[in-house]
C-alpha positions as CSV (number, residue, x, y, z in Angstrom):
1,M,-4.6,16.0,2.2
2,L,-5.4,13.1,4.3
3,D,-4.9,12.1,8.0
4,K,-1.8,10.6,9.7
5,E,-3.8,8.5,11.3
6,L,-6.2,7.2,9.0
7,L,-2.8,6.7,6.5
8,D,-1.2,5.1,9.6
9,I,-4.5,1.7,9.3
10,L,-4.0,2.1,5.6
11,A,-2.8,-1.6,4.2
12,C,-3.2,-2.9,0.5
13,P,-6.1,-4.8,0.8
14,K,-4.0,-7.6,-1.7
15,C,-1.1,-7.6,0.2
16,N,-1.8,-6.9,3.4
17,G,0.6,-4.6,3.5
18,K,3.5,-7.7,4.5
19,I,5.9,-9.0,2.7
20,V,7.9,-12.2,3.6
21,V,11.6,-12.0,3.3
22,R,14.5,-15.6,3.0
23,D,17.8,-15.0,4.6
24,E,20.3,-16.8,3.6
25,S,19.7,-20.1,5.5
26,G,16.0,-19.9,4.3
27,K,14.1,-19.0,6.9
28,E,11.3,-16.5,6.6
29,E,10.6,-13.3,8.2
30,I,7.7,-11.4,8.0
31,K,8.0,-7.4,7.3
32,Q,4.8,-4.6,7.5
33,T,5.4,-2.1,4.9
34,D,3.2,0.9,4.7
35,L,2.2,2.0,1.6
36,E,3.4,5.6,0.2
37,Y,1.7,8.4,0.1
38,D,1.9,10.3,-3.5
39,E,-0.5,13.9,-2.3
40,K,0.8,15.7,-5.5
41,N,-1.2,12.9,-7.9
42,Q,-3.7,11.6,-5.0
43,R,-3.3,8.1,-5.4
44,L,-1.7,5.4,-2.3
45,I,1.0,3.6,-3.8
46,C,1.9,-0.6,-3.1
47,H,5.3,-1.3,-4.1
48,N,4.3,-4.8,-3.4
49,C,2.1,-5.5,-5.6
50,R,2.9,-2.3,-7.9
51,L,-0.5,-0.4,-8.0
52,K,-1.9,2.2,-7.2
53,F,-5.1,3.3,-5.1
54,K,-7.0,6.7,-6.3
55,I,-8.2,9.0,-3.6
56,E,-11.2,11.3,-4.3
57,D,-12.2,14.6,-2.8
58,D,-9.6,12.7,0.4
59,I,-11.4,9.1,0.4
60,P,-8.8,6.7,-0.4
61,I,-10.8,3.5,-3.5
62,M,-8.8,0.4,-2.0
63,L,-10.4,-1.5,-4.0
64,I,-8.1,-3.4,-6.3
65,D,-10.8,-3.9,-9.0
66,E,-9.9,0.7,-9.4
67,T,-6.2,0.2,-9.4
68,E,-3.6,1.2,-12.0
69,S,-0.6,-0.9,-12.6
70,F,3.1,0.1,-12.8
């Protein structure tokens, strides 16, 4: 199981955990998003990029080349 403090500082290396949202007037706002921790399957999931990062021996593998797409 990953430590809560580690989960709080991790961000997707592709999007940095940020998503740009435009309102009806066209104004852009940057929102911070979290990685989802799938403890059962030992994965961190970025829903922005649609990537799954493996966790091996309680170490997140945050390399884009090592991800799975969904």
